Backbone as a printed PyTorch tensor [residue, N CA C, xyz], in Angstrom:
tensor([[[-31.2030, -89.5750,  65.3040],
         [-30.9750, -90.9920,  65.7240],
         [-31.3340, -91.2420,  67.1900]],

        [[-32.0830, -92.2490,  67.4100],
         [-32.3900, -92.6310,  68.8180],
         [-31.2110, -93.4570,  69.4510]],

        [[-30.7560, -93.0270,  70.5670],
         [-29.5680, -93.6380,  71.2090],
         [-29.9060, -93.9300,  72.6550]],

        [[-30.2350, -95.2610,  72.9630],
         [-30.5430, -95.6180,  74.2620],
         [-29.3590, -95.6020,  75.2170]],

        [[-29.4660, -94.9100,  76.3940],
         [-28.3880, -94.7740,  77.3780],
         [-28.9360, -94.8230,  78.7770]],

        [[-28.2500, -95.5980,  79.6050],
         [-28.7020, -95.5300,  81.0220],
         [-28.0810, -94.3260,  81.6060]],

        [[-28.9260, -93.3210,  82.0550],
         [-28.4410, -92.0210,  82.5820],
         [-27.7800, -92.1620,  83.8970]],

        [[-27.9420, -93.2990,  84.6640],
         [-27.3090, -93.3830,  85.9020],
         [-25.9570, -94.1310,  85.7750]],

        [[-25.8530, -94.9440,  84.7430],
         [-24.5560, -95.7360,  84.5230],
         [-24.2440, -95.5760,  83.0370]],

        [[-23.9260, -94.4660,  82.5220],
         [-23.6550, -94.2060,  81.0780],
         [-22.5290, -94.9710,  80.6420]],

        [[-22.5450, -95.5440,  79.3450],
         [-21.4170, -96.1850,  78.7610],
         [-20.5220, -95.1230,  78.1650]],

        [[-19.2440, -95.1820,  78.5370],
         [-18.3160, -94.1390,  78.0630],
         [-18.1530, -94.0050,  76.5250]],

        [[-18.3390, -95.2110,  75.9020],
         [-18.3470, -95.2020,  74.3960],
         [-19.4490, -94.2980,  73.8550]],

        [[-20.6530, -94.4480,  74.4020],
         [-21.7630, -93.7200,  73.8450],
         [-21.5820, -92.1740,  74.2690]],

        [[-21.0540, -91.9550,  75.5450],
         [-20.7180, -90.5340,  75.8490],
         [-19.8160, -89.8680,  74.9240]],

        [[-18.7790, -90.6610,  74.5420],
         [-17.7910, -90.0810,  73.5870],
         [-18.4500, -89.8790,  72.1820]],

        [[-19.3910, -90.7010,  71.7900],
         [-20.0630, -90.4690,  70.4530],
         [-20.9190, -89.1520,  70.4700]],

        [[-21.5740, -89.0230,  71.6780],
         [-22.4150, -87.8250,  71.8840],
         [-21.5480, -86.5360,  71.8450]],

        [[-20.3710, -86.6230,  72.5960],
         [-19.4200, -85.5260,  72.7130],
         [-18.9180, -85.1960,  71.3540]],

        [[-18.6200, -86.1490,  70.5550],
         [-17.9900, -85.8980,  69.2220],
         [-19.0190, -85.1900,  68.3430]],

        [[-20.2270, -85.5140,  68.4870],
         [-21.3130, -84.8810,  67.6550],
         [-21.4680, -83.4290,  68.0890]],

        [[-21.4170, -83.1550,  69.4430],
         [-21.5160, -81.7650,  69.9320],
         [-20.2910, -80.9500,  69.4910]],

        [[-19.1370, -81.6000,  69.4670],
         [-17.9520, -80.8060,  68.9700],
         [-18.1150, -80.4280,  67.5150]],

        [[-18.8360, -81.2040,  66.7250],
         [-19.0180, -80.9030,  65.3700],
         [-20.1740, -79.9720,  65.1520]],

        [[-20.7650, -79.4590,  66.1930],
         [-21.8380, -78.4460,  66.1330],
         [-23.2820, -78.9150,  66.2020]],

        [[-23.4400, -80.2100,  66.5560],
         [-24.7040, -80.7900,  66.6650],
         [-25.4980, -80.3170,  67.9370]],

        [[-26.7960, -80.4320,  67.8380],
         [-27.6770, -80.2500,  69.0140],
         [-28.3280, -81.6090,  69.3300]],

        [[-28.1570, -81.9590,  70.5530],
         [-28.5070, -83.3300,  71.0310],
         [-29.5530, -83.1320,  72.1470]],

        [[-30.6270, -84.0150,  72.1470],
         [-31.6470, -84.0170,  73.2410],
         [-31.2880, -85.1890,  74.1290]],

        [[-31.3510, -84.9490,  75.4460],
         [-30.8930, -85.9530,  76.3800],
         [-31.6250, -85.7080,  77.7810]],

        [[-31.8040, -86.8500,  78.5760],
         [-32.3470, -86.6160,  79.8510],
         [-31.3190, -85.9200,  80.8370]],

        [[-31.9020, -85.1000,  81.6910],
         [-31.1150, -84.5240,  82.7730],
         [-31.7150, -85.1400,  84.0740]],

        [[-31.4140, -84.5470,  85.2350],
         [-32.0010, -84.9740,  86.4470],
         [-33.4540, -84.2870,  86.6460]],

        [[-33.7700, -83.4080,  85.6810],
         [-35.1590, -82.9810,  85.6150],
         [-35.8180, -83.3940,  84.3440]],

        [[-36.2090, -82.5310,  83.5090],
         [-36.7800, -82.9210,  82.2030],
         [-35.7340, -83.0640,  81.1330]],

        [[-36.0500, -83.4690,  79.9640],
         [-35.1600, -83.6170,  78.8610],
         [-34.6390, -82.2200,  78.4970]],

        [[-33.3400, -82.1140,  78.0590],
         [-32.7710, -80.8300,  77.6360],
         [-32.1340, -80.9530,  76.3160]],

        [[-31.8210, -79.7610,  75.7410],
         [-31.1030, -79.7270,  74.4570],
         [-29.6760, -79.2940,  74.7420]],

        [[-28.7310, -80.1110,  74.4090],
         [-27.2570, -79.8620,  74.5990],
         [-26.6050, -79.4860,  73.3860]],

        [[-25.8180, -78.3910,  73.5130],
         [-24.9600, -77.9920,  72.3760],
         [-23.7140, -77.2630,  73.0320]],

        [[-22.7500, -76.9910,  72.1720],
         [-21.5360, -76.2950,  72.5990],
         [-21.8360, -74.8710,  72.7700]],

        [[-21.8830, -74.2500,  73.9360],
         [-22.1800, -72.8470,  74.1120],
         [-21.2070, -71.8840,  73.4550]],

        [[-20.0140, -72.3530,  73.1020],
         [-18.9590, -71.5310,  72.4430],
         [-19.0890, -71.5660,  70.9670]],

        [[-19.9730, -72.3800,  70.3960],
         [-20.1780, -72.4990,  69.0040],
         [-21.4950, -71.6890,  68.5700]],

        [[-21.2570, -70.4540,  68.0670],
         [-22.4270, -69.6330,  67.7850],
         [-23.4050, -70.2960,  66.7510]],

        [[-22.8700, -70.9170,  65.7930],
         [-23.7640, -71.6480,  64.7550],
         [-24.6560, -72.6040,  65.4840]],

        [[-24.1080, -73.4060,  66.3600],
         [-24.8310, -74.4300,  67.0960],
         [-25.9410, -73.7730,  68.0200]],

        [[-25.5220, -72.7740,  68.6660],
         [-26.3970, -72.1360,  69.5690],
         [-27.5830, -71.4680,  68.7230]],

        [[-27.2700, -70.8690,  67.6710],
         [-28.3760, -70.2560,  66.8010],
         [-29.2180, -71.4300,  66.2650]],

        [[-28.6710, -72.5510,  65.9320],
         [-29.4300, -73.7720,  65.5100],
         [-30.4020, -74.1430,  66.6230]],

        [[-29.9110, -74.1060,  67.8420],
         [-30.7580, -74.4230,  69.0410],
         [-31.9180, -73.5000,  69.0930]],

        [[-31.6720, -72.1480,  68.9710],
         [-32.7780, -71.1680,  69.0520],
         [-33.7520, -71.5540,  67.9260]],

        [[-33.2890, -71.7350,  66.7270],
         [-34.2650, -72.0430,  65.5860],
         [-35.0930, -73.3290,  65.8890]],

        [[-34.3920, -74.3510,  66.4470],
         [-35.0940, -75.5610,  66.6250],
         [-36.2590, -75.3400,  67.6950]],

        [[-35.9560, -74.6230,  68.7470],
         [-36.9290, -74.3740,  69.7500],
         [-37.9280, -73.3060,  69.3950]],

        [[-37.6500, -72.4540,  68.2630],
         [-38.4360, -71.3090,  67.8920],
         [-38.4380, -70.3450,  69.0920]],

        [[-37.2750, -70.1060,  69.6270],
         [-37.0720, -69.3320,  70.7870],
         [-36.3330, -67.9980,  70.3330]],

        [[-36.7710, -66.8900,  70.8370],
         [-36.0320, -65.6170,  70.4610],
         [-34.7060, -65.5650,  71.1070]],

        [[-33.7340, -65.0440,  70.3260],
         [-32.4550, -64.8940,  70.8790],
         [-32.2570, -63.8430,  71.9740]],

        [[-33.3330, -63.2430,  72.3190],
         [-33.3160, -62.2290,  73.4530],
         [-33.4350, -62.9270,  74.7640]],

        [[-33.6360, -64.2440,  74.6940],
         [-33.7510, -64.9990,  75.9370],
         [-32.5070, -65.7700,  76.2580]],

        [[-31.9610, -65.7100,  77.5280],
         [-30.7290, -66.3630,  77.7640],
         [-30.8850, -67.8740,  77.8390]],

        [[-29.7670, -68.5860,  77.7750],
         [-29.7280, -70.0710,  77.8120],
         [-28.8700, -70.4600,  79.0880]],

        [[-29.4800, -71.4460,  79.8340],
         [-28.7450, -71.8740,  81.0100],
         [-27.6500, -72.8300,  80.5630]],

        [[-26.5730, -72.9900,  81.4910],
         [-25.4810, -73.8590,  81.2070],
         [-25.4240, -74.9370,  82.1470]],

        [[-25.0170, -76.2030,  81.8050],
         [-24.7740, -77.2740,  82.6900],
         [-23.2830, -77.6010,  82.7420]],

        [[-22.8630, -77.8140,  84.0530],
         [-21.4550, -78.0550,  84.2800],
         [-21.2510, -79.4170,  84.9850]],

        [[-20.0510, -79.8720,  85.1090],
         [-19.8390, -81.1880,  85.7750],
         [-19.2100, -80.9470,  87.2240]],

        [[-18.9240, -79.6850,  87.4900],
         [-18.4090, -79.4780,  88.8450],
         [-17.8000, -78.0060,  89.0090]],

        [[-17.2870, -77.7560,  90.1560],
         [-16.7840, -76.4030,  90.4840],
         [-15.6990, -75.9800,  89.5120]],

        [[-14.8720, -76.8540,  89.1330],
         [-13.7180, -76.4960,  88.2800],
         [-14.1770, -75.9050,  86.9430]],

        [[-15.3740, -76.2110,  86.5350],
         [-15.9400, -75.7490,  85.1690],
         [-16.5480, -74.3850,  85.4300]],

        [[-16.7480, -73.9730,  86.6570],
         [-17.6010, -72.8080,  86.9400],
         [-16.7830, -71.5310,  86.8640]],

        [[-15.5420, -71.5820,  87.5110],
         [-14.7790, -70.3060,  87.6740],
         [-14.6070, -69.5280,  86.3460]],

        [[-14.3490, -70.0520,  85.1290],
         [-14.1340, -69.2670,  83.9680],
         [-15.4900, -68.5800,  83.5790]],

        [[-16.6030, -69.0250,  84.0580],
         [-17.9180, -68.4200,  83.6390],
         [-18.4070, -67.2340,  84.4070]],

        [[-17.7270, -67.0860,  85.6280],
         [-18.3000, -66.0950,  86.5350],
         [-17.2470, -64.9500,  86.8720]],

        [[-17.7470, -63.7650,  86.8870],
         [-16.8270, -62.6740,  87.1690],
         [-16.6580, -62.5210,  88.7150]],

        [[-17.6890, -62.5580,  89.4910],
         [-17.6160, -62.5640,  91.0040],
         [-18.5370, -63.5020,  91.5440]],

        [[-18.2470, -63.9720,  92.7500],
         [-19.0910, -64.9490,  93.4990],
         [-19.8410, -64.2150,  94.5870]],

        [[-21.1040, -64.1170,  94.5030],
         [-21.9350, -63.4860,  95.5900],
         [-21.6580, -64.1700,  96.9810]],

        [[-21.8680, -63.4810,  98.0680],
         [-21.5370, -64.1130,  99.3530],
         [-22.3820, -65.3750,  99.7420]],

        [[-23.5710, -65.5050,  99.2590],
         [-24.3900, -66.5920,  99.5180],
         [-24.1860, -67.7960,  98.6070]],

        [[-23.4830, -67.6300,  97.4870],
         [-23.4250, -68.6540,  96.5450],
         [-22.7830, -69.9760,  97.1170]],

        [[-21.7040, -69.8900,  97.6920],
         [-21.0620, -71.1930,  98.0820],
         [-21.9190, -72.0020,  98.9890]],

        [[-22.5160, -71.3020,  99.9680],
         [-23.4510, -72.0260, 100.9120],
         [-24.6170, -72.7230, 100.1860]],

        [[-25.2900, -71.9970,  99.2770],
         [-26.2870, -72.5640,  98.4740],
         [-25.9420, -73.6520,  97.5830]],

        [[-24.8370, -73.4620,  96.8510],
         [-24.3060, -74.5010,  95.9390],
         [-23.9220, -75.7610,  96.6860]],

        [[-23.2430, -75.6020,  97.8680],
         [-22.7880, -76.7590,  98.5820],
         [-24.0130, -77.5390,  99.0790]],

        [[-25.1000, -76.8980,  99.3390],
         [-26.2540, -77.6170,  99.8970],
         [-27.0070, -78.2320,  98.6750]],

        [[-27.2020, -77.5930,  97.5080],
         [-28.1240, -78.0540,  96.5290],
         [-27.5190, -78.6120,  95.2060]],

        [[-26.1640, -78.5200,  95.1120],
         [-25.5070, -79.0490,  93.8980],
         [-24.7480, -80.3430,  94.3340]],

        [[-24.6280, -81.3390,  93.4900],
         [-25.4270, -81.5240,  92.2470],
         [-26.8980, -81.6130,  92.4570]],

        [[-27.6670, -81.0860,  91.6280],
         [-29.1400, -81.1430,  91.8380],
         [-29.9300, -80.1680,  90.9820]],

        [[-31.2410, -80.1310,  91.1120],
         [-32.1180, -79.2450,  90.1940],
         [-32.1460, -77.8360,  90.5390]],

        [[-31.0480, -77.1930,  90.9250],
         [-31.1170, -75.7420,  91.1560],
         [-30.2220, -74.9650,  90.1380]],

        [[-30.7880, -74.0760,  89.5450],
         [-30.0790, -73.1340,  88.5910],
         [-29.8030, -71.8440,  89.3760]],

        [[-28.5880, -71.2820,  89.1910],
         [-28.1770, -70.1530,  89.9210],
         [-27.7790, -69.0950,  88.8350]],

        [[-28.2760, -67.8960,  88.9510],
         [-27.9450, -66.8200,  88.0780],
         [-26.8320, -66.0440,  88.8220]],

        [[-25.6730, -65.9250,  88.0900],
         [-24.4920, -65.1990,  88.6700],
         [-23.9750, -64.2160,  87.6400]],

        [[-23.0830, -63.2510,  88.2190],
         [-22.5290, -62.2990,  87.2390],
         [-21.5800, -63.0670,  86.2110]],

        [[-21.7270, -62.8050,  84.9110],
         [-21.0040, -63.5970,  83.9440],
         [-19.6530, -62.8510,  83.7100]],

        [[-18.6530, -63.7900,  83.3440],
         [-17.4100, -63.2760,  82.9470],
         [-17.4780, -62.9090,  81.5170]],

        [[-16.3790, -62.2530,  80.9780],
         [-16.4180, -61.8060,  79.5920],
         [-16.2340, -63.0250,  78.6140]],

        [[-15.9350, -64.1620,  79.1620],
         [-15.7080, -65.2630,  78.2390],
         [-16.9920, -66.0150,  77.8440]],

        [[-18.1390, -65.5710,  78.5060],
         [-19.4100, -66.2190,  78.2560],
         [-19.9760, -65.5310,  76.9710]],

        [[-20.3950, -66.2450,  75.8840],
         [-20.8300, -65.6810,  74.7040],
         [-22.1440, -64.9300,  74.8860]],

        [[-22.3120, -63.7860,  74.2490],
         [-23.5220, -62.9320,  74.4260],
         [-24.7440, -63.6960,  73.9950]],

        [[-24.6850, -64.6770,  73.0770],
         [-25.7920, -65.4890,  72.7000],
         [-26.3850, -66.2540,  73.8870]],

        [[-25.4900, -66.5800,  74.8620],
         [-25.8310, -67.3640,  76.1010],
         [-26.4800, -66.4070,  77.0980]],

        [[-25.9130, -65.2670,  77.3050],
         [-26.3490, -64.3550,  78.3010],
         [-27.4830, -63.4870,  77.8110]],

        [[-27.7110, -63.3640,  76.4480],
         [-28.6280, -62.4800,  75.8310],
         [-28.3460, -61.0090,  76.2180]],

        [[-27.1060, -60.6840,  76.4420],
         [-26.7040, -59.2980,  76.7500],
         [-27.0930, -58.8870,  78.1750]],

        [[-27.3550, -59.8240,  79.1020],
         [-27.7780, -59.5670,  80.4460],
         [-26.6250, -59.2840,  81.3690]],

        [[-25.3680, -59.6910,  81.0170],
         [-24.2850, -59.6120,  81.9140],
         [-24.3070, -60.7230,  83.0450]],

        [[-25.2370, -61.6270,  82.9310],
         [-25.3290, -62.6550,  83.8660],
         [-25.4260, -63.9790,  83.2190]],

        [[-25.1570, -65.0540,  83.9730],
         [-25.1720, -66.4330,  83.3150],
         [-25.8670, -67.3550,  84.3630]],

        [[-26.7580, -68.1460,  83.8120],
         [-27.5150, -69.1170,  84.5430],
         [-26.7880, -70.5110,  84.5090]],

        [[-26.3960, -71.0210,  85.6200],
         [-25.5780, -72.2550,  85.7020],
         [-26.1970, -73.2650,  86.6290]],

        [[-25.9700, -74.4870,  86.2560],
         [-26.4840, -75.6550,  87.1080],
         [-25.4980, -76.7870,  86.9240]],

        [[-25.2560, -77.3950,  88.1710],
         [-24.5200, -78.6700,  88.1970],
         [-25.5200, -79.8110,  88.4620]],

        [[-25.9370, -80.5270,  87.4740],
         [-27.0090, -81.4480,  87.6880],
         [-26.6050, -82.7850,  88.3900]],

        [[-27.5720, -83.4210,  88.9490],
         [-27.3590, -84.6580,  89.5780],
         [-27.4780, -85.8430,  88.6820]],

        [[-27.1480, -85.6020,  87.3290],
         [-27.1900, -86.6540,  86.3820],
         [-25.7120, -86.9860,  86.0090]],

        [[-25.3980, -88.2700,  86.3030],
         [-24.0200, -88.7600,  85.8760],
         [-23.7780, -88.5620,  84.3820]],

        [[-24.8090, -88.8150,  83.5670],
         [-24.6820, -88.7270,  82.1570],
         [-24.2140, -87.3290,  81.7370]],

        [[-24.9230, -86.3020,  82.2080],
         [-24.5290, -84.8920,  81.8500],
         [-23.1430, -84.5460,  82.4060]],

        [[-22.8880, -84.8990,  83.6130],
         [-21.5490, -84.6040,  84.1600],
         [-20.4450, -85.2780,  83.3590]],

        [[-20.6830, -86.5130,  82.9560],
         [-19.6850, -87.2570,  82.2010],
         [-19.4720, -86.5920,  80.8630]],

        [[-20.6370, -86.0840,  80.2660],
         [-20.5160, -85.4290,  78.9460],
         [-19.6870, -84.1210,  79.0350]],

        [[-20.0120, -83.3480,  80.0740],
         [-19.2470, -82.1000,  80.3010],
         [-17.8070, -82.3780,  80.5390]],

        [[-17.4630, -83.4720,  81.2740],
         [-16.1100, -83.8160,  81.5380],
         [-15.4360, -84.1850,  80.3050]],

        [[-16.0720, -84.9590,  79.4260],
         [-15.4870, -85.4650,  78.1800],
         [-15.2320, -84.2060,  77.2840]],

        [[-16.0780, -83.3230,  77.2730],
         [-15.9150, -82.0860,  76.4040],
         [-15.0070, -81.1130,  76.9760]],

        [[-14.7810, -81.1790,  78.2760],
         [-14.0550, -80.1570,  79.0920],
         [-14.7200, -78.7830,  78.8410]],

        [[-16.0190, -78.7950,  78.8900],
         [-16.7600, -77.5760,  78.5360],
         [-18.1230, -77.6100,  79.1950]],

        [[-18.7400, -76.5190,  79.5170],
         [-20.1640, -76.5740,  79.9010],
         [-20.9990, -76.9510,  78.6540]],

        [[-22.2780, -77.2530,  78.8890],
         [-23.2610, -77.5620,  77.8680],
         [-24.4730, -76.6590,  78.0150]],

        [[-25.1530, -76.3710,  76.9070],
         [-26.3860, -75.7100,  76.9930],
         [-27.3930, -76.6730,  77.6840]],

        [[-28.3110, -76.1680,  78.4140],
         [-29.2440, -77.0040,  79.1690],
         [-30.7190, -76.6100,  79.0650]],

        [[-31.0550, -75.8390,  78.0270],
         [-32.3670, -75.4480,  77.8860],
         [-33.3430, -76.7000,  77.6550]],

        [[-34.5560, -76.5940,  78.1280],
         [-35.4260, -77.7100,  78.0670],
         [-35.7380, -78.0880,  76.6450]],

        [[-36.0460, -79.3790,  76.4140],
         [-36.2820, -79.9590,  75.0250],
         [-37.7140, -79.7470,  74.7770]],

        [[-38.1120, -78.6470,  74.2740],
         [-39.4670, -78.3610,  73.8520],
         [-39.5070, -77.1520,  72.8980]],

        [[-40.4660, -77.1000,  72.0080],
         [-40.8080, -75.9240,  71.2680],
         [-41.3680, -74.8500,  72.2620]],

        [[-40.8420, -73.6580,  72.0350],
         [-41.2590, -72.5300,  72.9420],
         [-42.8330, -72.5120,  73.0780]],

        [[-43.2910, -72.4950,  74.2740],
         [-44.7260, -72.3870,  74.5820],
         [-45.3160, -73.7990,  74.8690]],

        [[-44.5610, -74.8450,  74.5900],
         [-45.1260, -76.2320,  74.8170],
         [-44.4130, -76.7510,  76.0600]],

        [[-45.0570, -77.7880,  76.6210],
         [-44.4670, -78.4110,  77.8880],
         [-43.1670, -79.0850,  77.5760]],

        [[-42.2520, -79.0320,  78.6010],
         [-40.9730, -79.7750,  78.3730],
         [-41.1320, -81.1910,  78.2990]],

        [[-40.3880, -81.7910,  77.4050],
         [-40.5040, -83.2630,  77.1760],
         [-39.9020, -84.0480,  78.4160]],

        [[-40.5690, -85.1060,  78.7360],
         [-40.0620, -86.0180,  79.8380],
         [-39.7590, -87.3700,  79.3850]],

        [[-39.9000, -87.6650,  78.0840],
         [-39.5350, -88.8990,  77.4710],
         [-38.8130, -88.5980,  76.0670]],

        [[-38.1430, -89.6340,  75.5630],
         [-37.5660, -89.4670,  74.2130],
         [-38.6300, -89.3450,  73.1240]],

        [[-39.7600, -90.1180,  73.3750],
         [-40.8030, -90.0150,  72.4060],
         [-41.4540, -88.6590,  72.3210]],

        [[-41.5200, -88.0370,  73.4280],
         [-42.0680, -86.5760,  73.4650],
         [-41.1460, -85.6480,  72.7190]],

        [[-39.8610, -85.9430,  72.9000],
         [-38.8410, -85.0770,  72.1140],
         [-39.0500, -85.2830,  70.6060]],

        [[-39.1640, -86.4920,  70.2020],
         [-39.2890, -86.7980,  68.7710],
         [-40.5810, -86.2920,  68.2720]],

        [[-41.6830, -86.3410,  69.0820],
         [-42.9510, -85.8020,  68.6470],
         [-42.9020, -84.3200,  68.3420]],

        [[-42.0540, -83.5940,  69.1780],
         [-41.8900, -82.1260,  68.9300],
         [-40.9140, -81.7620,  67.8390]],

        [[-39.8110, -82.5200,  67.7850],
         [-38.7040, -82.1290,  66.8990],
         [-38.5260, -82.9580,  65.7510]],

        [[-39.1580, -84.1990,  65.6730],
         [-39.0210, -85.0800,  64.5310],
         [-37.5210, -85.5080,  64.3990]],

        [[-37.0590, -85.4860,  63.1550],
         [-35.6510, -85.9880,  62.8410],
         [-34.6810, -84.8800,  62.7130]],

        [[-34.9780, -83.7230,  63.3330],
         [-34.1740, -82.4250,  63.2100],
         [-32.9320, -82.4900,  64.1550]],

        [[-32.9430, -83.4590,  65.1200],
         [-31.8160, -83.4530,  66.0350],
         [-30.8780, -84.5770,  65.6720]],

        [[-29.5260, -84.3740,  65.9340],
         [-28.4850, -85.3840,  65.6030],
         [-28.7560, -86.7180,  66.3180]],

        [[-28.8950, -86.5380,  67.6940],
         [-29.2520, -87.6560,  68.5790],
         [-30.4050, -87.2540,  69.4640]],

        [[-31.2310, -88.2380,  69.7320],
         [-32.1740, -88.1450,  70.8670],
         [-31.7400, -89.2420,  71.7930]],

        [[-31.1820, -88.8980,  72.9550],
         [-30.7120, -89.9260,  73.9210],
         [-31.9320, -90.3560,  74.8030]],

        [[-32.1960, -91.6610,  74.6610],
         [-33.3310, -92.2000,  75.3320],
         [-32.8970, -92.8360,  76.6880]],

        [[-33.2440, -92.0520,  77.6990],
         [-32.9050, -92.5060,  79.1080],
         [-34.1130, -92.8920,  79.8620]],

        [[-35.1970, -93.1290,  79.2380],
         [-36.4060, -93.4610,  79.9190],
         [-37.1370, -92.2810,  80.2970]],

        [[-38.2300, -92.4550,  81.0480],
         [-38.9980, -91.3010,  81.5280],
         [-38.2290, -90.4750,  82.5840]],

        [[-38.3280, -89.1880,  82.5300],
         [-37.6770, -88.3960,  83.5890],
         [-38.0980, -88.7550,  85.0210]],

        [[-37.1080, -88.9540,  85.8020],
         [-37.4380, -89.3860,  87.2730],
         [-38.0720, -88.1920,  87.9160]],

        [[-37.7520, -86.9640,  87.6120],
         [-38.3410, -85.7590,  88.1110],
         [-38.8660, -84.9970,  86.8910]],

        [[-40.1960, -84.7010,  86.9050],
         [-40.8890, -84.1330,  85.7940],
         [-40.9530, -82.6140,  85.9450]],

        [[-40.3030, -82.0830,  86.9240],
         [-40.3210, -80.6550,  87.0630],
         [-39.0830, -80.0380,  86.5930]],

        [[-39.1700, -78.7780,  86.0940],
         [-37.9300, -78.0560,  85.6570],
         [-37.1800, -77.6610,  87.0650]],

        [[-35.9340, -77.1480,  86.6900],
         [-35.1140, -76.7850,  87.8520],
         [-35.6430, -75.4270,  88.4720]],

        [[-35.4780, -75.3240,  89.8000],
         [-35.7840, -73.9850,  90.4380],
         [-34.6150, -73.0530,  90.0790]],

        [[-34.9860, -71.7450,  89.8800],
         [-33.9690, -70.7800,  89.4780],
         [-33.8520, -69.7200,  90.5730]],

        [[-32.6630, -69.4990,  91.0110],
         [-32.3670, -68.4380,  92.0660],
         [-31.4480, -67.4640,  91.4060]],

        [[-31.8250, -66.1600,  91.5670],
         [-30.9830, -65.1290,  91.0180],
         [-30.1250, -64.5380,  92.1690]],

        [[-28.8040, -64.7010,  92.0850],
         [-27.9310, -64.1410,  93.0300],
         [-27.1670, -62.9520,  92.4530]],

        [[-27.5140, -62.5430,  91.3070],
         [-26.6880, -61.4630,  90.6360],
         [-26.9720, -60.0910,  91.3210]],

        [[-27.9910, -59.9650,  92.0860],
         [-28.3070, -58.7260,  92.8360],
         [-28.9620, -59.1940,  94.1620]],

        [[-30.1030, -58.5410,  94.5670],
         [-30.7960, -58.9490,  95.6920],
         [-31.2050, -60.4760,  95.4710]],

        [[-30.8860, -61.3690,  96.4230],
         [-31.2130, -62.8220,  96.2130],
         [-32.6400, -63.0070,  96.0890]],

        [[-33.1430, -63.7590,  95.0920],
         [-34.5820, -64.0320,  94.9770],
         [-34.7560, -65.3300,  94.0880]],

        [[-35.9450, -65.9960,  94.3590],
         [-36.3130, -67.0960,  93.4810],
         [-37.1240, -66.5140,  92.2900]],

        [[-36.7120, -66.7760,  91.0090],
         [-37.4380, -66.2710,  89.9170],
         [-38.1920, -67.4420,  89.1780]],

        [[-37.9100, -68.7210,  89.5590],
         [-38.7480, -69.7680,  88.9740],
         [-38.8560, -70.9000,  90.0220]],

        [[-40.0710, -71.2890,  90.3750],
         [-40.1930, -72.4200,  91.1990],
         [-40.1030, -73.6770,  90.3960]],

        [[-39.6590, -74.7100,  91.0260],
         [-39.4660, -75.9610,  90.3060],
         [-39.2190, -77.1820,  91.2300]],

        [[-38.2270, -78.0150,  90.9090],
         [-38.0680, -79.1930,  91.6380],
         [-37.6620, -79.0090,  93.0500]],

        [[-36.9620, -77.9540,  93.4460],
         [-36.6470, -77.6530,  94.8150],
         [-37.6950, -76.6470,  95.3460]],

        [[-38.4540, -77.0180,  96.3560],
         [-39.4700, -76.2020,  96.9080],
         [-38.8470, -74.8590,  97.4090]],

        [[-39.5320, -73.7120,  97.2140],
         [-39.0220, -72.4540,  97.6360],
         [-38.7550, -72.3560,  99.1110]],

        [[-39.5790, -73.1750,  99.8790],
         [-39.4070, -73.2150, 101.3260],
         [-37.9800, -73.6510, 101.7560]],

        [[-37.5000, -74.5730, 100.9440],
         [-36.1610, -75.1960, 101.2840],
         [-35.0510, -74.0890, 101.1350]],

        [[-35.3460, -73.1430, 100.2230],
         [-34.3170, -72.1370,  99.9580],
         [-34.4150, -70.8490, 100.7650]],

        [[-35.5240, -70.6810, 101.5920],
         [-35.7670, -69.4580, 102.3010],
         [-34.6520, -69.1300, 103.2580]],

        [[-34.1920, -70.0500, 103.9390],
         [-33.1870, -69.8870, 105.0260],
         [-31.8900, -69.3610, 104.3550]],

        [[-31.6090, -69.8090, 103.0690],
         [-30.4020, -69.4190, 102.3710],
         [-30.4450, -68.0070, 101.7920]],

        [[-31.6240, -67.4850, 101.5630],
         [-31.8520, -66.2760, 100.8630],
         [-32.1210, -65.1320, 101.7260]],

        [[-32.3920, -65.3100, 103.0370],
         [-32.6350, -64.2760, 103.9290],
         [-31.4110, -63.3800, 104.1790]]])
């Protein structure tokens, strides 16, 4: 079902409808502050496996999580590396994904057995309101079939997934068509994927 939503000023009624669907195990496509993503409950193994099948993505690849703020982060992480707070304070909310040591509460389907978890606090009011409504992180993998370009409009999502999603939230064309930049802080700090934040902006924080 196509559901128009203003991602900058989301209607709470629509947010609650989306949250209710995710609680029931649905996978929902929606705009983030980068490309469109697929949101599901990371603690629902059936929903996460459905997400993998929809994307045709192997379960050996981890899934990043989206959160609404710092209070949602602590249960996900076993230890906080020294540089994390400085980096997160500068770039969150925003298009930066950070890989951190995972706590035991994070499902293995999410970490793919890596003992690490990729987390992002996006600059999208819609995503943060949804996480707040659910009182839970959301999966944030890009809305595309594996190997294809990430969708930047609801029409592109529908073109790739057809009617197999419970909701396709239409927030217009992505304001930022790049994926998030990924920084790994689980060991020696390094950038493992360039994206919406230029690597040069991160250099001073990673030295």
